[in-house]
C-alpha positions in Angstrom: 0.0 0.0 0.0 1.3 3.5 -0.9 0.3 7.0 -0.1 -1.1 9.5 -2.6 2.1 11.1 -3.8 0.9 14.7 -4.4 -0.9 14.6 -1.0 2.3 13.3 0.7 4.4 16.0 -0.9 1.9 18.7 0.0 1.8 17.6 3.6 5.6 17.5 3.7 5.9 21.0 2.3 3.3 22.4 4.6 4.9 20.8 7.6 8.3 22.1 6.8 6.9 25.6 6.0 5.1 25.6 9.4 8.3 24.5 11.1 10.0 27.4 9.4 7.4 29.8 10.8 8.0 28.4 14.3 11.7 28.9 14.0 11.2 32.4 12.7 9.2 33.3 15.7 11.9 31.7 18.0 14.5 33.9 16.2 12.4 37.0 16.7 12.4 36.2 20.4 16.0 35.2 20.6 17.7 37.7 18.2 21.2 37.0 19.6 21.0 33.2 18.8 22.6 32.8 15.4 22.0 29.0 15.6 18.3 29.6 14.8 19.3 31.4 11.6 21.2 28.3 10.5 18.2 26.1 11.2 15.9 28.6 9.4 18.1 28.4 6.4 18.1 24.6 6.6 14.4 24.5 6.7 14.1 27.0 3.9 16.3 24.7 1.8 14.0 21.8 2.8 10.9 23.8 1.6 12.5 24.5 -1.8 13.7 20.8 -2.1 10.2 19.5 -1.4 8.6 22.1 -3.7 10.9 20.9 -6.5 9.7 17.3 -5.9 6.1 18.5 -5.9 6.4 20.4 -9.1 8.3 17.5 -10.8 5.5 15.1 -9.8 3.0 17.2 -11.6 4.7 18.7 -14.7 8.0 16.9 -14.9 11.5 18.3 -15.2 14.4 17.5 -17.5 16.0 14.2 -16.6 18.1 14.3 -13.4 17.5 18.1 -12.8 15.0 17.5 -10.0 17.3 15.0 -8.3 20.3 17.3 -8.6 18.5 20.3 -7.1 16.8 18.3 -4.4 19.9 16.5 -3.3 22.0 19.7 -3.3 19.5 21.5 -1.1 19.1 18.5 1.2 22.8 18.1 1.7 23.2 21.8 2.4 20.3 21.7 4.9 21.9 18.9 6.8 25.2 20.8 7.0 23.5 23.9 8.2 21.7 21.9 10.9 25.1 20.8 12.2 26.5 24.3 12.0 23.5 25.5 14.0 23.9 22.9 16.7 27.6 23.9 17.1 26.7 27.5 17.4 23.9 26.7 19.8 26.4 24.9 22.1 28.6 28.0 21.9 31.2 26.7 19.5 31.4 29.5 16.9 34.2 29.6 14.4 34.5 31.9 11.4 36.9 29.5 9.7 34.4 26.7 10.1 31.7 28.9 8.6 34.0 29.5 5.6 34.4 25.7 5.3 30.6 25.3 5.4 30.3 27.7 2.5 33.0 25.9 0.6 31.1 22.6 0.9 28.0 23.9 -0.8 29.5 24.0 -4.4 31.0 20.5 -3.7 27.5 19.2 -2.9 26.1 20.8 -6.0 28.9 19.3 -8.2 28.5 15.8 -6.6 24.7 16.0 -7.0 25.1 17.0 -10.7 27.7 14.3 -11.3 25.4 11.6 -9.8 22.1 12.9 -11.2 21.6 10.1 -13.7 23.0 7.3 -11.4 20.4 6.3 -8.8 22.8 4.0 -6.9 25.6 6.6 -6.6 23.2 9.3 -5.8 21.5 7.5 -2.9 24.9 6.2 -1.7 26.5 9.7 -1.6 23.5 11.7 -0.5 22.2 9.4 2.3 25.7 8.6 3.6 26.7 12.2 3.9 23.4 13.3 5.5 23.6 10.4 7.9 27.1 11.4 9.0 26.1 15.0 9.4 23.1 14.0 11.5 25.2 11.8 13.7 27.7 14.6 14.1 24.9 17.1 15.1 23.6 14.5 17.6 27.0 14.1 19.2 27.5 17.9 19.3 24.1 18.4 21.0 24.9 16.1 23.9 28.7 16.6 24.2 29.9 17.6 27.6 26.6 18.8 29.0 26.8 20.5 32.3 23.8 19.0 34.1 21.2 16.3 33.9 18.5 19.0 33.4 20.4 20.2 30.3 20.5 16.6 29.0 16.7 16.2 29.5 16.1 19.6 27.8 18.1 18.6 24.7 17.0 15.0 24.6 14.1 15.3 22.2 16.1 17.3 19.6 19.0 14.8 19.9 16.7 11.8 19.5 15.1 13.4 16.4 18.6 13.7 14.9 19.2 10.0 15.6 15.9 9.3 14.0 16.9 11.2 10.9 20.3 9.5 10.8 18.6 6.1 11.0 16.3 7.1 8.2 19.2 7.9 6.0 21.0 4.8 7.0 18.2 2.5 6.0 17.9 4.0 2.5 21.7 4.0 2.1 21.7 0.3 3.0 19.4 -0.4 0.1 21.6 1.6 -2.2 24.8 -0.1 -1.2 23.1 -3.5 -1.5 22.5 -2.6 -5.2 18.8 -3.5 -4.9 16.9 -0.3 -5.7 13.7 -2.0 -6.8 12.0 -1.0 -3.4 13.2 2.6 -3.2 13.8 3.7 -6.8 11.0 6.0 -7.8 8.5 8.1 -5.9 5.8 5.5 -6.3 7.4 2.9 -4.0 6.1 2.2 -0.6 9.6 2.4 0.8 10.1 5.9 -0.6 6.8 7.0 0.9 7.7 5.5 4.2 11.1 7.2 4.0 9.6 10.7 3.5 6.8 10.1 6.0 9.3 9.0 8.6 11.3 12.1 7.8 8.2 14.2 8.3 7.7 12.9 11.8 11.4 13.3 12.7 11.3 16.9 11.5 8.3 17.7 13.6 10.0 16.2 16.6 13.2 18.1 15.7 11.5 21.5 15.7 9.6 20.8 18.9 12.8 19.7 20.5 14.5 22.9 19.4 11.7 24.9 21.0 12.3 23.1 24.3 16.1 23.4 24.0 16.0 27.2 23.2 13.6 27.8 26.0 15.8 26.0 28.5 18.9 27.9 27.3 17.1 31.2 27.4 15.9 30.4 31.0 19.5 29.4 32.0 20.8 32.7 30.5 18.3 34.7 32.5 19.1 32.9 35.7 22.8 33.6 35.0 22.2 37.3 34.4 20.2 37.4 37.7 23.3 36.2 39.5 25.9 38.1 37.5 27.3 41.6 38.1 26.3 43.6 35.1 29.6 45.5 34.8 32.3 43.0 35.6 30.6 39.6 34.9 31.6 38.3 38.4 29.1 36.9 40.8 26.8 39.6 42.2 25.9 39.9 45.9 22.9 37.6 45.6 25.0 34.9 44.0 27.8 35.4 46.6 25.4 34.9 49.4 24.1 31.7 47.8 27.7 30.4 47.4 28.6 31.3 50.9 25.5 29.4 52.2 26.5 26.3 50.2 30.0 26.4 51.7 28.6 26.7 55.2 26.2 23.8 54.6 29.1 21.7 53.2 31.1 22.6 56.3 28.3 21.5 58.6 28.0 18.2 56.8 31.6 17.4 55.9 33.7 19.8 58.1 35.0 21.4 54.9 37.1 24.4 55.7 37.0 27.5 53.5 38.0 31.2 53.6 36.6 34.4 52.4 38.7 37.3 51.3 37.3 40.8 51.0 39.2 43.2 48.7 38.7 46.9 48.4 40.5 49.2 46.0 42.5 52.0 47.5 41.8 55.6 46.5 39.3 54.5 43.8 37.4 57.8 44.3 40.5 59.7 43.3 40.7 57.7 40.0 37.1 58.7 39.2 37.7 62.3 40.1 40.9 62.6 38.0 40.0 60.5 35.0 36.2 60.2 35.0 33.8 57.4 35.7 34.4 55.7 32.3 38.0 55.1 33.3 36.8 54.0 36.7 34.5 51.4 35.1 37.3 50.1 32.9 39.5 49.8 36.0 36.8 47.7 37.7 36.4 45.5 34.7 40.2 45.0 34.5 40.4 44.2 38.2 37.6 41.7 37.8 39.5 40.0 35.0 42.7 39.8 37.0 40.8 38.5 40.0 39.1 35.8 37.9 42.4 34.7 36.4 44.1 34.6 39.8 41.7 32.3 41.8 41.8 28.6 41.7 39.3 26.3 39.9 36.4 25.9 42.3 36.8 29.2 44.0 34.3 32.0 43.6 35.0 35.6 42.8 32.3 38.3 43.2 31.6 42.0 43.4 29.9 43.2 46.5 29.3 46.7 45.1 31.3 49.8 44.2 35.0 48.9 44.3 34.6 46.1 46.8 35.2 42.5 45.8 35.1 39.1 47.5 36.7 35.7 47.0 35.3 32.5 48.5 38.3 30.1 48.6 37.4 26.4 49.2 39.6 23.9 51.0 41.8 26.4 52.8 42.9 24.5 55.8 45.5 26.7 57.4 47.0 30.2 57.5 49.8 29.1 55.2 47.5 28.1 52.4 45.5 31.3 52.9 48.8 33.4 52.8 49.8 31.8 49.5 46.5 32.7 48.0 46.5 36.2 49.3 50.0 36.7 48.0 49.0 35.6 44.5 46.1 37.9 44.6 48.2 40.8 45.7 50.8 40.3 43.0 48.1 40.1 40.3 46.0 43.1 41.5 48.6 45.6 42.8 50.0 46.8 39.6 49.6 49.5 37.0 46.4 49.8 35.0 46.6 51.1 31.4 43.5 53.2 30.8 44.9 54.7 27.5 47.7 53.6 25.3 50.9 54.6 27.1 49.0 56.1 30.1 48.9 54.2 33.4 47.5 54.6 36.8 48.8 52.7 39.8 46.3 50.7 41.8 46.5 48.7 45.0 44.0 46.6 46.9 43.4 46.3 50.7 42.5 42.8 51.7 41.1 41.1 54.8 40.3 37.4 55.3 38.4 35.1 57.6 38.5 31.3 57.8 35.7 29.0 58.7 35.5 27.7 61.4 38.4 29.5 63.1 36.9 32.9 62.6 33.2 32.0 62.7 30.6 29.5 61.4 28.0 32.0 60.2 28.0 34.2 57.1 27.5 37.4 59.1 30.4 36.6 61.5 32.8 35.7 58.6 31.9 38.7 56.6 32.2 41.0 59.6 35.6 39.6 60.5 37.0 39.9 57.0 35.6 43.4 56.6 37.3 44.6 59.9 40.6 43.1 58.8 40.3 44.7 55.3 39.7 48.2 56.8 42.6 47.7 59.2 44.8 47.0 56.1 43.3 50.0 54.3 44.0 52.3 57.3 47.6 51.2 57.2 47.8 52.1 53.5 46.5 55.6 54.1 48.9 56.0 57.1 51.8 55.2 54.7 50.4 57.3 51.9 49.4 60.7 53.4 48.9 62.2 49.9 45.5 60.3 49.8 42.7 61.4 52.0 40.8 58.7 53.8 37.6 60.1 52.4 38.9 59.0 49.0 38.5 55.4 49.8 
Protein backbone atom coordinates (compact mmCIF):
# COMPACT_ATOMS: atom_id res chain seq x y z
CA UNK A 1 0.00 0.00 0.00
CA UNK A 2 1.29 3.46 -0.95
CA UNK A 3 0.27 7.00 -0.12
CA UNK A 4 -1.09 9.46 -2.64
CA UNK A 5 2.12 11.14 -3.82
CA UNK A 6 0.88 14.72 -4.40
CA UNK A 7 -0.88 14.63 -1.02
CA UNK A 8 2.26 13.34 0.69
CA UNK A 9 4.44 16.02 -0.89
CA UNK A 10 1.90 18.72 -0.02
CA UNK A 11 1.84 17.58 3.63
CA UNK A 12 5.64 17.48 3.73
CA UNK A 13 5.95 20.96 2.26
CA UNK A 14 3.28 22.38 4.55
CA UNK A 15 4.87 20.81 7.61
CA UNK A 16 8.34 22.12 6.81
CA UNK A 17 6.87 25.56 6.04
CA UNK A 18 5.06 25.57 9.40
CA UNK A 19 8.26 24.52 11.13
CA UNK A 20 10.04 27.40 9.41
CA UNK A 21 7.43 29.80 10.79
CA UNK A 22 7.95 28.41 14.31
CA UNK A 23 11.71 28.87 14.04
CA UNK A 24 11.23 32.38 12.68
CA UNK A 25 9.16 33.26 15.74
CA UNK A 26 11.88 31.74 17.95
CA UNK A 27 14.47 33.86 16.17
CA UNK A 28 12.42 37.01 16.73
CA UNK A 29 12.35 36.20 20.45
CA UNK A 30 16.05 35.20 20.61
CA UNK A 31 17.71 37.68 18.25
CA UNK A 32 21.17 36.97 19.59
CA UNK A 33 21.00 33.25 18.81
CA UNK A 34 22.65 32.78 15.39
CA UNK A 35 22.00 29.03 15.56
CA UNK A 36 18.33 29.64 14.83
CA UNK A 37 19.28 31.45 11.62
CA UNK A 38 21.20 28.35 10.50
CA UNK A 39 18.20 26.15 11.24
CA UNK A 40 15.92 28.58 9.43
CA UNK A 41 18.14 28.39 6.35
CA UNK A 42 18.15 24.59 6.60
CA UNK A 43 14.36 24.45 6.73
CA UNK A 44 14.10 26.96 3.90
CA UNK A 45 16.31 24.66 1.82
CA UNK A 46 13.96 21.81 2.76
CA UNK A 47 10.93 23.78 1.60
CA UNK A 48 12.54 24.45 -1.78
CA UNK A 49 13.68 20.83 -2.12
CA UNK A 50 10.19 19.47 -1.43
CA UNK A 51 8.62 22.09 -3.68
CA UNK A 52 10.86 20.90 -6.53
CA UNK A 53 9.72 17.32 -5.93
CA UNK A 54 6.12 18.48 -5.85
CA UNK A 55 6.44 20.38 -9.15
CA UNK A 56 8.27 17.47 -10.77
CA UNK A 57 5.49 15.05 -9.80
CA UNK A 58 2.97 17.22 -11.62
CA UNK A 59 4.68 18.72 -14.67
CA UNK A 60 7.97 16.88 -14.87
CA UNK A 61 11.47 18.29 -15.18
CA UNK A 62 14.40 17.46 -17.47
CA UNK A 63 16.03 14.15 -16.60
CA UNK A 64 18.11 14.35 -13.43
CA UNK A 65 17.53 18.05 -12.79
CA UNK A 66 15.04 17.51 -9.97
CA UNK A 67 17.34 14.98 -8.28
CA UNK A 68 20.34 17.29 -8.58
CA UNK A 69 18.52 20.30 -7.14
CA UNK A 70 16.77 18.34 -4.41
CA UNK A 71 19.93 16.54 -3.28
CA UNK A 72 22.02 19.73 -3.30
CA UNK A 73 19.51 21.50 -1.07
CA UNK A 74 19.07 18.52 1.23
CA UNK A 75 22.82 18.12 1.74
CA UNK A 76 23.21 21.84 2.39
CA UNK A 77 20.33 21.74 4.86
CA UNK A 78 21.93 18.88 6.82
CA UNK A 79 25.21 20.79 6.97
CA UNK A 80 23.45 23.94 8.20
CA UNK A 81 21.72 21.92 10.92
CA UNK A 82 25.13 20.77 12.17
CA UNK A 83 26.50 24.32 12.04
CA UNK A 84 23.45 25.52 13.97
CA UNK A 85 23.94 22.90 16.68
CA UNK A 86 27.61 23.86 17.07
CA UNK A 87 26.67 27.53 17.41
CA UNK A 88 23.88 26.68 19.84
CA UNK A 89 26.41 24.93 22.07
CA UNK A 90 28.64 28.01 21.94
CA UNK A 91 31.24 26.70 19.48
CA UNK A 92 31.35 29.47 16.90
CA UNK A 93 34.20 29.62 14.38
CA UNK A 94 34.49 31.91 11.38
CA UNK A 95 36.90 29.46 9.72
CA UNK A 96 34.39 26.65 10.10
CA UNK A 97 31.71 28.86 8.57
CA UNK A 98 33.96 29.46 5.56
CA UNK A 99 34.40 25.68 5.30
CA UNK A 100 30.60 25.28 5.37
CA UNK A 101 30.26 27.74 2.49
CA UNK A 102 33.01 25.92 0.59
CA UNK A 103 31.15 22.61 0.94
CA UNK A 104 28.02 23.90 -0.82
CA UNK A 105 29.52 23.97 -4.37
CA UNK A 106 31.00 20.52 -3.65
CA UNK A 107 27.51 19.22 -2.87
CA UNK A 108 26.13 20.83 -6.04
CA UNK A 109 28.87 19.28 -8.17
CA UNK A 110 28.47 15.83 -6.61
CA UNK A 111 24.68 15.97 -7.05
CA UNK A 112 25.09 16.99 -10.68
CA UNK A 113 27.67 14.26 -11.28
CA UNK A 114 25.37 11.58 -9.80
CA UNK A 115 22.09 12.92 -11.17
CA UNK A 116 21.60 10.06 -13.66
CA UNK A 117 23.00 7.29 -11.44
CA UNK A 118 20.44 6.35 -8.79
CA UNK A 119 22.78 4.02 -6.91
CA UNK A 120 25.61 6.55 -6.62
CA UNK A 121 23.15 9.34 -5.85
CA UNK A 122 21.55 7.50 -2.93
CA UNK A 123 24.90 6.24 -1.66
CA UNK A 124 26.48 9.69 -1.58
CA UNK A 125 23.47 11.72 -0.45
CA UNK A 126 22.23 9.42 2.30
CA UNK A 127 25.68 8.57 3.65
CA UNK A 128 26.72 12.22 3.94
CA UNK A 129 23.38 13.25 5.46
CA UNK A 130 23.59 10.37 7.94
CA UNK A 131 27.11 11.37 9.01
CA UNK A 132 26.11 15.02 9.38
CA UNK A 133 23.06 14.05 11.46
CA UNK A 134 25.18 11.83 13.72
CA UNK A 135 27.72 14.63 14.13
CA UNK A 136 24.93 17.05 15.07
CA UNK A 137 23.56 14.54 17.59
CA UNK A 138 26.97 14.12 19.23
CA UNK A 139 27.48 17.91 19.33
CA UNK A 140 24.10 18.36 21.00
CA UNK A 141 24.90 16.06 23.93
CA UNK A 142 28.69 16.55 24.16
CA UNK A 143 29.90 17.56 27.63
CA UNK A 144 26.58 18.79 28.97
CA UNK A 145 26.82 20.51 32.34
CA UNK A 146 23.83 18.97 34.08
CA UNK A 147 21.17 16.29 33.90
CA UNK A 148 18.54 19.00 33.41
CA UNK A 149 20.38 20.18 30.31
CA UNK A 150 20.47 16.62 28.97
CA UNK A 151 16.72 16.24 29.49
CA UNK A 152 16.05 19.57 27.76
CA UNK A 153 18.13 18.63 24.73
CA UNK A 154 17.04 14.98 24.58
CA UNK A 155 14.10 15.32 22.17
CA UNK A 156 16.15 17.27 19.63
CA UNK A 157 19.00 14.76 19.94
CA UNK A 158 16.66 11.77 19.52
CA UNK A 159 15.15 13.40 16.44
CA UNK A 160 18.62 13.72 14.93
CA UNK A 161 19.19 10.03 15.64
CA UNK A 162 15.86 9.27 13.98
CA UNK A 163 16.89 11.21 10.86
CA UNK A 164 20.28 9.47 10.81
CA UNK A 165 18.56 6.07 11.00
CA UNK A 166 16.25 7.07 8.17
CA UNK A 167 19.22 7.93 5.97
CA UNK A 168 21.04 4.76 7.03
CA UNK A 169 18.18 2.48 5.98
CA UNK A 170 17.91 3.96 2.51
CA UNK A 171 21.70 4.04 2.12
CA UNK A 172 21.70 0.32 3.01
CA UNK A 173 19.38 -0.42 0.09
CA UNK A 174 21.61 1.63 -2.18
CA UNK A 175 24.81 -0.13 -1.16
CA UNK A 176 23.12 -3.52 -1.54
CA UNK A 177 22.49 -2.65 -5.17
CA UNK A 178 18.79 -3.45 -4.92
CA UNK A 179 16.90 -0.26 -5.74
CA UNK A 180 13.68 -1.95 -6.75
CA UNK A 181 12.03 -1.04 -3.44
CA UNK A 182 13.20 2.57 -3.23
CA UNK A 183 13.84 3.71 -6.79
CA UNK A 184 11.05 6.01 -7.84
CA UNK A 185 8.55 8.07 -5.91
CA UNK A 186 5.79 5.48 -6.35
CA UNK A 187 7.36 2.88 -4.05
CA UNK A 188 6.07 2.18 -0.56
CA UNK A 189 9.64 2.37 0.83
CA UNK A 190 10.12 5.86 -0.59
CA UNK A 191 6.82 7.01 0.85
CA UNK A 192 7.71 5.52 4.22
CA UNK A 193 11.10 7.24 4.04
CA UNK A 194 9.57 10.66 3.49
CA UNK A 195 6.76 10.12 5.98
CA UNK A 196 9.27 9.04 8.63
CA UNK A 197 11.35 12.11 7.80
CA UNK A 198 8.24 14.22 8.28
CA UNK A 199 7.68 12.89 11.81
CA UNK A 200 11.36 13.26 12.67
CA UNK A 201 11.34 16.87 11.47
CA UNK A 202 8.30 17.68 13.58
CA UNK A 203 10.00 16.21 16.65
CA UNK A 204 13.19 18.07 15.75
CA UNK A 205 11.50 21.47 15.67
CA UNK A 206 9.57 20.76 18.87
CA UNK A 207 12.83 19.65 20.50
CA UNK A 208 14.50 22.88 19.39
CA UNK A 209 11.73 24.92 21.00
CA UNK A 210 12.35 23.12 24.30
CA UNK A 211 16.14 23.44 24.01
CA UNK A 212 16.00 27.16 23.17
CA UNK A 213 13.56 27.84 26.00
CA UNK A 214 15.82 26.00 28.45
CA UNK A 215 18.92 27.88 27.28
CA UNK A 216 17.13 31.24 27.45
CA UNK A 217 15.93 30.43 30.96
CA UNK A 218 19.46 29.45 31.99
CA UNK A 219 20.80 32.69 30.54
CA UNK A 220 18.26 34.73 32.48
CA UNK A 221 19.15 32.92 35.70
CA UNK A 222 22.82 33.58 35.03
CA UNK A 223 22.17 37.28 34.43
CA UNK A 224 20.24 37.43 37.69
CA UNK A 225 23.34 36.16 39.50
CA UNK A 226 25.94 38.09 37.52
CA UNK A 227 27.29 41.58 38.10
CA UNK A 228 26.31 43.64 35.05
CA UNK A 229 29.61 45.53 34.78
CA UNK A 230 32.27 42.95 35.62
CA UNK A 231 30.60 39.61 34.92
CA UNK A 232 31.57 38.34 38.39
CA UNK A 233 29.06 36.88 40.84
CA UNK A 234 26.78 39.58 42.24
CA UNK A 235 25.86 39.95 45.92
CA UNK A 236 22.89 37.58 45.64
CA UNK A 237 25.02 34.88 44.04
CA UNK A 238 27.83 35.41 46.56
CA UNK A 239 25.38 34.92 49.44
CA UNK A 240 24.14 31.68 47.85
CA UNK A 241 27.69 30.38 47.35
CA UNK A 242 28.58 31.27 50.93
CA UNK A 243 25.48 29.45 52.19
CA UNK A 244 26.47 26.34 50.21
CA UNK A 245 29.97 26.43 51.67
CA UNK A 246 28.57 26.69 55.20
CA UNK A 247 26.22 23.75 54.57
CA UNK A 248 29.13 21.73 53.22
CA UNK A 249 31.15 22.60 56.33
CA UNK A 250 28.30 21.48 58.60
CA UNK A 251 28.03 18.15 56.76
CA UNK A 252 31.64 17.37 55.93
CA UNK A 253 33.72 19.75 58.06
CA UNK A 254 35.03 21.37 54.90
CA UNK A 255 37.12 24.42 55.71
CA UNK A 256 37.04 27.51 53.51
CA UNK A 257 38.03 31.16 53.61
CA UNK A 258 36.55 34.42 52.43
CA UNK A 259 38.71 37.34 51.32
CA UNK A 260 37.26 40.84 51.00
CA UNK A 261 39.15 43.19 48.70
CA UNK A 262 38.70 46.94 48.40
CA UNK A 263 40.48 49.23 45.96
CA UNK A 264 42.54 51.98 47.55
CA UNK A 265 41.84 55.56 46.47
CA UNK A 266 39.32 54.50 43.84
CA UNK A 267 37.41 57.78 44.27
CA UNK A 268 40.50 59.72 43.26
CA UNK A 269 40.67 57.73 40.01
CA UNK A 270 37.08 58.67 39.23
CA UNK A 271 37.73 62.30 40.13
CA UNK A 272 40.90 62.60 38.03
CA UNK A 273 40.03 60.51 34.97
CA UNK A 274 36.25 60.21 34.97
CA UNK A 275 33.79 57.41 35.67
CA UNK A 276 34.41 55.73 32.31
CA UNK A 277 38.04 55.07 33.25
CA UNK A 278 36.84 53.98 36.70
CA UNK A 279 34.52 51.43 35.14
CA UNK A 280 37.34 50.14 32.92
CA UNK A 281 39.51 49.79 36.00
CA UNK A 282 36.81 47.73 37.74
CA UNK A 283 36.45 45.48 34.67
CA UNK A 284 40.22 45.01 34.46
CA UNK A 285 40.40 44.23 38.17
CA UNK A 286 37.62 41.66 37.82
CA UNK A 287 39.49 39.97 34.96
CA UNK A 288 42.71 39.80 36.97
CA UNK A 289 40.79 38.50 39.96
CA UNK A 290 39.09 35.81 37.89
CA UNK A 291 42.43 34.72 36.42
CA UNK A 292 44.11 34.58 39.85
CA UNK A 293 41.73 32.33 41.78
CA UNK A 294 41.81 28.56 41.72
CA UNK A 295 39.32 26.34 39.95
CA UNK A 296 36.36 25.88 42.27
CA UNK A 297 36.84 29.21 44.03
CA UNK A 298 34.28 32.01 43.59
CA UNK A 299 34.99 35.65 42.79
CA UNK A 300 32.27 38.26 43.22
CA UNK A 301 31.62 41.97 43.41
CA UNK A 302 29.88 43.21 46.53
CA UNK A 303 29.35 46.69 45.13
CA UNK A 304 31.34 49.77 44.17
CA UNK A 305 35.05 48.91 44.31
CA UNK A 306 34.62 46.07 46.82
CA UNK A 307 35.19 42.47 45.76
CA UNK A 308 35.13 39.09 47.49
CA UNK A 309 36.72 35.69 46.99
CA UNK A 310 35.35 32.49 48.50
CA UNK A 311 38.26 30.08 48.61
CA UNK A 312 37.40 26.43 49.19
CA UNK A 313 39.61 23.90 50.97
CA UNK A 314 41.78 26.44 52.79
CA UNK A 315 42.87 24.48 55.84
CA UNK A 316 45.49 26.72 57.43
CA UNK A 317 47.04 30.17 57.51
CA UNK A 318 49.84 29.09 55.19
CA UNK A 319 47.47 28.11 52.37
CA UNK A 320 45.54 31.34 52.91
CA UNK A 321 48.75 33.36 52.82
CA UNK A 322 49.81 31.78 49.52
CA UNK A 323 46.46 32.65 47.96
CA UNK A 324 46.48 36.24 49.25
CA UNK A 325 50.04 36.74 48.02
CA UNK A 326 49.03 35.58 44.54
CA UNK A 327 46.05 37.93 44.55
CA UNK A 328 48.18 40.83 45.73
CA UNK A 329 50.77 40.31 42.99
CA UNK A 330 48.06 40.12 40.34
CA UNK A 331 46.00 43.10 41.47
CA UNK A 332 48.60 45.56 42.83
CA UNK A 333 50.04 46.77 39.57
CA UNK A 334 49.57 49.51 37.00
CA UNK A 335 46.38 49.79 34.98
CA UNK A 336 46.63 51.11 31.39
CA UNK A 337 43.54 53.23 30.81
CA UNK A 338 44.86 54.66 27.52
CA UNK A 339 47.74 53.56 25.27
CA UNK A 340 50.90 54.59 27.08
CA UNK A 341 49.03 56.07 30.07
CA UNK A 342 48.88 54.20 33.35
CA UNK A 343 47.52 54.62 36.84
CA UNK A 344 48.83 52.69 39.85
CA UNK A 345 46.27 50.71 41.83
CA UNK A 346 46.49 48.70 45.03
CA UNK A 347 44.01 46.58 46.94
CA UNK A 348 43.40 46.29 50.66
CA UNK A 349 42.50 42.76 51.74
CA UNK A 350 41.07 41.08 54.79
CA UNK A 351 40.33 37.39 55.28
CA UNK A 352 38.36 35.12 57.57
CA UNK A 353 38.54 31.33 57.79
CA UNK A 354 35.71 28.99 58.66
CA UNK A 355 35.48 27.66 61.36
CA UNK A 356 38.37 29.47 63.10
CA UNK A 357 36.85 32.93 62.64
CA UNK A 358 33.20 31.95 62.73
CA UNK A 359 30.61 29.54 61.39
CA UNK A 360 28.00 32.00 60.17
CA UNK A 361 27.96 34.23 57.11
CA UNK A 362 27.54 37.43 59.14
CA UNK A 363 30.41 36.58 61.47
CA UNK A 364 32.81 35.67 58.65
CA UNK A 365 31.94 38.74 56.56
CA UNK A 366 32.24 41.03 59.57
CA UNK A 367 35.64 39.63 60.54
CA UNK A 368 37.02 39.86 57.01
CA UNK A 369 35.64 43.39 56.64
CA UNK A 370 37.29 44.57 59.87
CA UNK A 371 40.65 43.13 58.79
CA UNK A 372 40.32 44.68 55.33
CA UNK A 373 39.68 48.16 56.80
CA UNK A 374 42.62 47.68 59.16
CA UNK A 375 44.76 47.01 56.10
CA UNK A 376 43.28 50.03 54.32
CA UNK A 377 44.03 52.30 57.30
CA UNK A 378 47.64 51.16 57.18
CA UNK A 379 47.76 52.07 53.48
CA UNK A 380 46.53 55.62 54.11
CA UNK A 381 48.87 56.03 57.07
CA UNK A 382 51.77 55.19 54.73
CA UNK A 383 50.37 57.33 51.88
CA UNK A 384 49.36 60.70 53.37
CA UNK A 385 48.88 62.17 49.87
CA UNK A 386 45.55 60.33 49.80
CA UNK A 387 42.69 61.36 52.01
CA UNK A 388 40.81 58.66 53.81
CA UNK A 389 37.60 60.06 52.39
CA UNK A 390 38.87 59.03 48.96
CA UNK A 391 38.45 55.37 49.79
